[in-house]
N, C-alpha and C positions, 0 to 999 in steps of 0.2 A: 490491791494486793492485799495477803492475809497477813496481818502482825507474827512478828514471829515469836514464839514463842520462849519465856527465861526460862532455861535451867542453871542451877547450883550445879558446880565441881569443886568436890570436897580434894585438897591435895594434902601429900604427902612426902615428908622426907624418906620414906622407905616404906617395902611394902608389907612390911608384918605390920607397921603403923593400918593402911590402909585393910589388911584383910582383917585386926583385931576389930577396929571399928564395925566396918563391914555385919559382924558375928555379931554386934551388940544390938545395932539398928536391925537386924534381922531379930534376934531374942523378944526386941521389943516389937516386932510387927512394923515395925517403921519402912515403908518400901525403898528402896538402892537397890544400884546393879552397881557392878565392879564395870569400868571404862577407860578406855585410853585418857592418856591427859589432854585436852584440846590443845594445835600447837603453838595459839594464840600466847597462853598461860603456859604452854611445857618447863621454859627458861626459869622460872622462878622455884629453884630449890624440890623442885617437884620429880619425884622416880619417875614418870612416867604414866603410872596408874592413879586415878581419882574415884570417886563413889560420885554416884550422876542420882540429884536428888531433884524432888519436884520443889515447885513451889508452895504446895500445900503441906507439903511434910517437911519445910525446913527449921518452924518454931520446931517441933517434936525431935528432930537431927540435933539442933542445939542445944535445945536441955541436955540427949541425953549425952551430948558430948560433956558441957556441965557436968552434969551428977556422976561421969566412970571419968570425967578426968582425962577422959581421953585426945591423945595425940597429934596434934593434925598441924598443917603449914596454912591452912587458911579456904574459905567457902569464897569460892568465886562464880558471881554469875553470871550465861553469858547466852548470846539468843544467835537463833541460826543454825544449832552448833549439827543440831541434827537434820540429817537430808531424806526423809521417808521415797522418793521417789531411784533413792540410787541400790543399783545392786544388793541384792542379801546372799547371802551365799547360808547361813544358819537359822 
């Protein structure tokens, strides 16, 4: 069985914080994707939105957050949240 890849989810108290950080990361060329907050961590002050960050972009993301004092709730590592064989609709 293949090892599950760890991805990092950035949680926010509201959508404005998430969209603001998404724009900052895009401006700096740091790969990120808007995603629903996984159910396993959704209850912790999350608005339901998260940014999905790959492990190789984690340090650049943390640096961007520090430099811009970007508000966020937490950065949470989770494995196995992406199911490549599920049905795709977009």
